[in-house]
C-alpha positions in Angstrom: -8.4 53.3 -2.7 -10.4 50.5 -1.1 -8.6 49.0 1.9 -8.1 45.2 2.3 -9.4 43.6 5.5 -6.5 43.3 8.0 -6.4 39.4 7.9 -6.3 39.4 4.1 -3.6 42.1 4.0 -1.4 40.2 6.5 -1.9 37.0 4.5 -0.8 38.9 1.4 2.3 40.3 3.0 3.5 37.1 4.6 2.5 34.7 1.8 5.2 32.1 1.3 6.6 32.0 -2.3 5.2 29.0 -4.1 2.6 28.3 -1.5 -0.2 28.5 -4.1 1.7 26.2 -6.5 -0.1 23.2 -7.9 0.3 19.8 -6.3 0.0 16.7 -8.5 -2.2 13.9 -7.1 -0.3 10.7 -8.1 -1.0 7.0 -7.6 1.8 4.5 -7.9 1.3 0.7 -8.1 3.7 -0.3 -5.4 6.0 1.1 -2.7 9.3 1.2 -4.6 7.8 3.1 -7.4 5.8 5.4 -5.1 9.1 6.4 -3.4 10.7 7.2 -6.7 7.7 9.5 -7.6 7.9 11.1 -4.2 11.7 11.8 -4.5 11.4 13.3 -8.0 8.2 15.2 -7.2 9.1 16.6 -3.8 6.7 19.1 -2.4 4.7 19.4 -5.6 3.5 15.8 -5.5 1.2 13.8 -3.2 1.6 10.1 -4.0 -0.4 7.0 -2.8 1.1 3.5 -3.1 -1.6 0.9 -3.9 0.6 -1.9 -2.6 1.8 -0.9 0.8 5.0 -1.5 2.8 6.1 -5.2 2.9 3.3 -5.9 0.4 3.6 -8.4 -2.5 2.8 -6.6 -5.9 2.3 -10.0 -7.6 -0.6 -11.2 -5.4 -2.1 -7.9 -4.4 -5.9 -7.6 -4.4 -7.2 -4.0 -4.8 -10.0 -2.7 -2.5 -12.8 -0.2 -3.2 -10.7 2.5 -1.6 -7.9 1.9 -4.2 -10.5 2.4 -6.9 -11.5 5.7 -5.3 -7.8 6.8 -5.2 -7.4 6.1 -8.9 -10.6 8.0 -9.8 -9.2 11.2 -8.1 -5.6 10.9 -9.5 -4.0 13.3 -12.0 -1.5 10.6 -13.1 -1.0 6.9 -12.5 2.5 5.3 -12.4 3.0 1.6 -13.0 6.2 -0.5 -13.6 4.7 -2.6 -16.3 6.4 -5.7 -17.8 3.6 -7.8 -16.4 4.1 -7.0 -12.7 0.7 -5.5 -12.0 -1.6 -8.1 -13.5 -4.5 -6.6 -11.5 -4.1 -3.0 -12.7 -6.2 -3.1 -15.9 -9.2 -4.3 -13.9 -8.7 -1.7 -11.3 -8.5 1.1 -13.8 -11.6 0.0 -15.5 -13.5 -0.3 -12.2 -12.4 3.1 -11.1 -13.4 5.0 -14.2 -10.0 6.6 -14.4 -9.3 7.9 -17.9 -6.1 9.8 -17.4 -2.6 8.9 -18.4 -1.0 5.6 -17.1 2.8 6.0 -17.2 4.8 2.8 -17.7 8.0 3.7 -15.9 10.0 0.8 -17.3 9.6 2.2 -20.8 13.0 2.1 -22.7 14.6 -0.6 -20.5 16.1 -3.6 -22.3 14.1 -6.5 -20.8 15.2 -10.0 -20.0 13.1 -13.2 -20.0 13.1 -16.9 -19.0 11.3 -20.1 -19.7 8.8 -20.8 -17.0 6.4 -23.8 -17.2 6.8 -24.0 -21.0 6.2 -20.2 -21.6 8.6 -17.4 -22.2 8.0 -14.9 -19.4 9.3 -11.3 -19.2 11.1 -10.5 -15.9 9.2 -7.6 -14.4 11.8 -6.7 -11.7 13.8 -4.2 -13.7 14.2 -1.5 -11.0 16.6 -3.8 -9.0 19.4 -2.7 -11.4 20.2 0.8 -10.3 21.1 1.6 -13.9 17.4 0.9 -14.7 16.4 2.9 -11.7 17.8 5.9 -13.5 15.4 5.2 -16.4 12.5 4.9 -14.0 13.3 8.2 -12.3 13.7 9.9 -15.7 10.4 8.6 -17.0 8.7 9.8 -13.7 10.3 13.3 -14.1 9.1 13.7 -17.7 5.6 12.6 -16.8 5.4 15.0 -13.9 6.6 17.9 -16.1 3.8 16.9 -18.6 1.2 16.8 -15.9 2.2 20.1 -14.3 4.2 22.2 -16.9 4.2 25.3 -14.6 6.4 23.5 -12.2 8.7 22.0 -14.9 11.8 23.8 -13.5 11.2 22.4 -10.0 10.8 18.8 -11.3 13.9 19.1 -13.5 16.0 20.4 -10.6 14.6 17.9 -8.1 14.6 15.0 -10.5 18.1 15.6 -11.8 19.6 15.7 -8.3 17.9 12.4 -7.5 19.1 10.8 -10.7 22.7 11.9 -10.0 22.4 10.2 -6.6 21.1 7.0 -8.3 24.0 7.1 -10.8 26.5 7.3 -7.9 24.8 4.3 -6.2 25.1 2.3 -9.5 28.8 3.1 -9.7 29.3 2.2 -6.1 27.6 -1.2 -6.5 29.7 -2.0 -9.6 32.9 -1.2 -7.8 31.9 -3.1 -4.6 31.0 -6.3 -6.4 34.1 -6.1 -8.7 36.2 -6.4 -5.5 34.7 -9.9 -4.8 36.0 -12.9 -6.8 33.5 -14.0 -9.4 33.2 -17.5 -8.0 31.9 -16.1 -4.6 29.3 -13.9 -6.2 26.4 -16.4 -5.6 23.2 -15.7 -3.7 20.2 -17.9 -2.8 16.8 -16.1 -2.5 13.1 -16.9 -2.2 12.2 -16.1 -5.8 13.8 -14.9 -9.0 13.6 -11.2 -8.4 17.2 -10.2 -8.9 17.8 -11.0 -12.6 18.5 -7.4 -13.7 20.6 -6.9 -10.6 22.7 -10.0 -11.4 23.1 -9.0 -15.0 24.3 -5.5 -14.1 26.6 -6.4 -11.2 27.6 -10.0 -12.3 26.1 -11.8 -9.4 24.5 -15.3 -9.8 21.2 -15.9 -8.1 19.5 -19.2 -7.3 15.9 -19.6 -6.2 13.3 -22.3 -6.0 10.5 -20.1 -7.4 10.4 -18.1 -10.7 9.6 -14.4 -11.4 6.3 -14.5 -9.6 5.8 -15.3 -5.9 2.7 -17.1 -7.0 4.7 -19.7 -8.9 5.2 -23.1 -7.3 8.5 -25.1 -7.2 8.3 -28.7 -8.3 10.0 -31.5 -6.2 12.6 -31.8 -9.1 13.4 -28.1 -9.0 13.9 -28.2 -5.2 16.1 -31.3 -5.4 18.1 -29.7 -8.3 18.7 -26.5 -6.3 19.9 -28.4 -3.2 22.4 -30.3 -5.4 23.5 -27.0 -7.0 24.0 -25.3 -3.7 26.2 -28.2 -2.5 28.3 -28.2 -5.6 28.8 -24.5 -5.8 29.5 -24.2 -2.0 27.0 -21.4 -1.4 27.1 -21.0 2.4 24.3 -18.5 3.1 20.7 -17.7 1.9 18.4 -14.7 2.1 14.7 -14.4 2.7 12.6 -11.6 1.3 10.3 -9.3 3.3 7.3 -9.8 1.1 7.4 -13.6 0.6 6.9 -16.8 2.7 10.4 -17.9 3.8 9.6 -21.5 4.6 10.6 -23.1 1.3 14.0 -21.4 1.0 14.8 -22.2 4.6 14.1 -25.9 4.0 16.3 -25.9 0.9 19.1 -24.1 2.7 18.9 -26.4 5.7 19.2 -29.5 3.4 22.2 -27.9 1.6 23.9 -26.8 4.9 23.5 -23.0 4.2 23.1 -20.5 7.0 20.8 -17.4 7.1 22.3 -14.3 5.6 19.5 -11.9 6.5 16.6 -10.3 4.7 16.5 -8.6 1.2 14.1 -6.1 -0.1 13.6 -6.7 -3.9 10.1 -5.4 -4.5 8.6 -4.0 -1.3 9.9 -1.3 1.1 9.6 -1.4 4.8 7.5 0.8 7.1 9.0 4.3 7.7 12.2 4.2 9.7 12.7 0.5 8.8 15.9 -0.7 7.2 14.5 -0.2 3.7 12.0 2.6 3.9 13.2 4.1 0.5 14.4 2.9 -2.8 17.9 4.2 -2.1 17.9 2.5 1.4 16.6 -0.8 0.0 19.2 -1.0 -2.7 22.0 0.1 -0.4 21.0 -2.5 2.2 20.7 -5.3 -0.4 24.2 -4.6 -1.8 25.8 -4.5 1.7 24.0 -7.6 2.9 25.0 -9.6 -0.2 28.7 -8.5 -0.1 28.9 -9.3 3.6 27.7 -12.9 2.9 30.2 -13.3 0.1 33.1 -12.4 2.3 
């Protein structure tokens, strides 16, 4: 029998089980979604977020490097609902012809009138109930992209989904302990509609669904009056938006700063919101603290 070279023989003996398993090369449109893909995919996924930490997915401008990342990807994940208005152009420029997974698929959307048009609210993930749908869609897409590792994705994904369900129940219970008339929050732009719908919290903001929207003088004056009438005492800035307008409005209404929220962009690693779970947990705790 022919003998194996010593180095190859040792490599065969000490090979780690699963070391040769496939790794899915994924691209996600923004940091929150990238984290969900990472949590579901575990060691069998490498994911790049096009919009980085503290980045605004509404106003993002892709680079040639982003196009190259897309061209090499096995699967691309987007939130959809009009969030990534730049994605179609990027896909066309990159030559990517694989699957684009819309992770908000199956969610009951909400909309509002904005400048005479009916606009779909794209911020569905801010309700943790919807976060479960996102994670489930990601899990199914990874199984389709890499059927050999289906068992791993189901185990990893199911454990993560169970964690998200617990967070959803915790948030519901936490807000239910606060009187309804105190569940009012002022933020930079209208990114918490699904959150408010799920946990019965009222949000007020000078700007609509997109951070690129502009508030009129009448809108600003109306919001100041509303804040005074409803006795909202604190306001929140967002890590991906310019805080100046909401600060001016809050000052005119006599509201004090309540801290920072993370509705659509995670922080750098080891920051207060460096994962989807951490961001949601922080947002809930910060809001409840301001209501008390």
